[in-house]
C-alpha positions in Angstrom: 60.7 72.9 115.0 62.7 76.1 114.2 61.6 78.1 111.2 63.3 81.0 109.7 63.7 82.8 106.4 66.6 84.8 104.9 66.3 87.6 102.5 69.2 88.8 100.4 69.4 92.2 98.7 71.7 91.5 95.8 71.6 95.1 94.5 75.0 95.9 96.2 76.5 92.7 94.8 75.3 93.5 91.3 76.7 97.0 91.5 80.2 95.6 92.6 80.1 93.0 89.9 79.4 95.6 87.3 82.3 97.7 88.5 84.6 94.6 88.3 83.3 93.8 84.8 84.0 97.4 83.7 87.5 97.2 85.1 88.2 94.0 83.3 86.7 95.2 80.0 88.5 98.5 80.1 92.1 97.7 81.1 93.5 101.1 79.9 94.9 102.1 83.3 96.4 98.7 83.9 98.1 98.7 80.5 99.5 102.2 81.1 100.8 101.1 84.5 102.4 98.1 82.8 104.0 100.2 80.2 105.5 102.5 82.9 106.7 99.5 84.9 108.4 98.1 81.7 110.1 101.5 81.2 111.4 101.3 84.7 112.6 97.8 84.2 114.5 98.8 81.0 116.0 101.7 82.9 117.2 99.6 85.8 118.6 96.9 83.4 120.7 99.5 81.6 121.8 101.2 84.9 122.9 97.9 86.4 124.0 96.1 83.2 121.5 93.3 83.8 119.1 92.5 86.6 119.4 90.2 89.6 121.2 87.0 88.6 121.0 87.9 85.0 124.0 90.1 84.5 125.2 91.0 81.1 128.3 89.4 79.8 131.3 91.7 80.0 132.6 93.4 76.9 135.2 91.7 74.7 138.7 93.2 75.1 138.6 94.6 71.5 135.3 96.4 72.4 136.9 97.9 75.5 139.8 99.0 73.5 137.4 100.8 71.0 135.1 102.3 73.7 137.6 102.9 76.4 137.7 101.5 80.0 134.9 102.1 82.4 132.3 102.6 79.7 128.8 101.1 80.3 127.8 98.1 78.3 125.3 98.8 75.5 125.5 102.6 76.2 127.2 104.7 73.6 124.7 107.5 72.9 121.8 105.9 74.8 119.9 105.3 71.5 119.0 101.7 72.4 117.8 102.5 75.9 115.7 105.4 74.6 114.2 103.3 71.8 111.9 101.3 74.2 108.3 102.4 74.5 104.7 101.1 74.8 101.9 101.5 72.4 98.3 100.8 73.6 95.7 99.9 71.0 92.4 99.0 72.6 93.0 96.1 75.0 96.5 95.4 73.8 99.9 96.8 74.9 102.8 96.4 72.5 106.1 97.1 74.2 109.4 97.0 72.5 112.2 98.8 70.8 112.2 100.8 67.5 115.9 99.9 67.1 116.3 97.2 64.5 119.3 95.8 66.4 117.5 95.4 69.8 116.5 91.8 69.1 120.2 90.9 68.5 121.0 92.2 72.0 117.9 90.5 73.6 118.7 87.1 72.0 122.4 87.3 71.2 124.0 86.2 67.9 126.6 83.7 66.8 129.3 86.3 67.6 127.8 88.3 70.4 126.3 87.1 73.8 122.8 88.0 74.7 122.5 91.2 76.8 118.8 91.5 77.1 117.5 95.0 77.8 114.2 93.5 79.1 114.6 91.1 81.9 111.5 90.2 83.8 111.8 88.6 87.3 109.0 86.6 88.9 108.5 89.7 91.1 108.0 91.9 88.0 105.4 89.5 86.6 103.5 89.5 89.9 103.7 93.3 90.1 102.3 93.6 86.6 99.5 91.1 87.3 98.4 93.2 90.2 97.8 96.1 87.9 94.9 94.0 86.4 93.2 93.3 89.8 90.2 95.5 89.7 90.4 98.4 92.3 87.0 97.3 93.7 88.5 94.0 94.7 91.5 95.6 96.4 89.1 97.6 98.6 87.2 94.5 99.7 90.3 92.5 100.7 
């Protein structure tokens, strides 16, 4: 009969689990990274007048007449674009616009098509989720 014994020193495992728990309980870096990523998404959306398959509706002829040809959609003085920011309070990131009319552009109205300044793709969501993977796990994979 074969006999053997195995001993485990779990001190290293406990140390790693404590690091992971700390990363999860203190998501400040991940929230800051998320806010920066959302800033980039808003910038790209305004630059490209939409994102991916979600292009903004063209301007109405009357609007083109007022603004002039070749003008960017939703850009007059860049007030709307510049109104987006993130605010971190504890473990919560609030991201949005201080412009009272931003929701009208995000959702559209009876007389105006939606031209959402924030368009998240599946890839964006995956990128943001990766900010919340503890750095200690990234090292071990």
